[in-house]
N, C-alpha and C positions, 0 to 999 in steps of 0.2 A: 504494500500500500504506500503510495506517495502522498504528498501534501494535497494535491488536487482530489485524490480519492477520499482522503480524510474530510476535506471540506464538503464533498458531495454526501458522504455518509452522515455527517453532523446535520447538514441541511435536511436530509431525508428523515432522519430519526426525530428531529425536533420541529419538522414542518416549518422551516425557516427559508427565506430567500437565500440563494447561494451566496450572494454578496455579503449578507449579514454573517453567515457561517465563515466566510473567508476572513472577514474582519476579526471575528472571535478567535480563529486559529492563529492569525497573525499576531494578535494581542498576546495570546498565551505564549507563543514561541518567542516573541520579543521580550516579554517579561522574564522568561527563563534565561535567554541569552544575556540580558542586561545583568541579572543576578550573578551569573557565572563570571562575567567580565569583572564585576565588583568583588569577586572572590567568595560570594555567598554560596551556601548549600541550599538546594531545593529538595524538599521531601514531600512526596505526594503519597499519603497513606494508602496502602493496598496496591500501589503501582510500583513505586521505587523512588530512588533519590539520585540526583545529579550532584556531583562533587567536582570542583576544579582541582586537579592534581598537578603538582609541580614535578617536572622531570629535569634532572641536572644534565648539563652538557657532557659530551663524551667525544672521543676520537673514534671515528668510524672508518670504513674502507670503501672506496669507490670500486664497485664490482667491474666496471668497464676498464679502468686504468690500473687498478690495484693499489693506487696511492692513498695516503691517509687524508681524511677530511674531518675538520672539526665541526661537530654538530652542536649548535647553540642550545642552551637550556630553554625550556618551553613550559607552558601551562596549558593543559588540555582537559576537556570535560570527561568525566568518568561516570558511567551509569551503573548503579547497583540495583538489581531487581528486588522488588518487595516480595514478602512471603506469600501474600494472597495471589499475586500475579504468577509467581513461580508455580504454585499449586494448581492454578487454573490451566496454565499451559502444559504442565506435566500430566494432568489428568485428561487432557483433550485427546 
């Protein structure tokens, strides 16, 4: 399922215009993105949590040339699935 499919499903289930569902999805995704940029954790009970994780830089290898490449440190989002969602997917 991609974003467009999600918007269509929300519009169908809630009998909303597609445009309204698109704004709602965009608002939720924007709020999650903004919180992660600020370094906050997002927890949605029964679904899971998004946590920004810090990764230190390291020296890697370029597979094409075999030379060393310095990889900068970075912060990436990490998703941890909630217990309820895990059980639903596992039992399906």
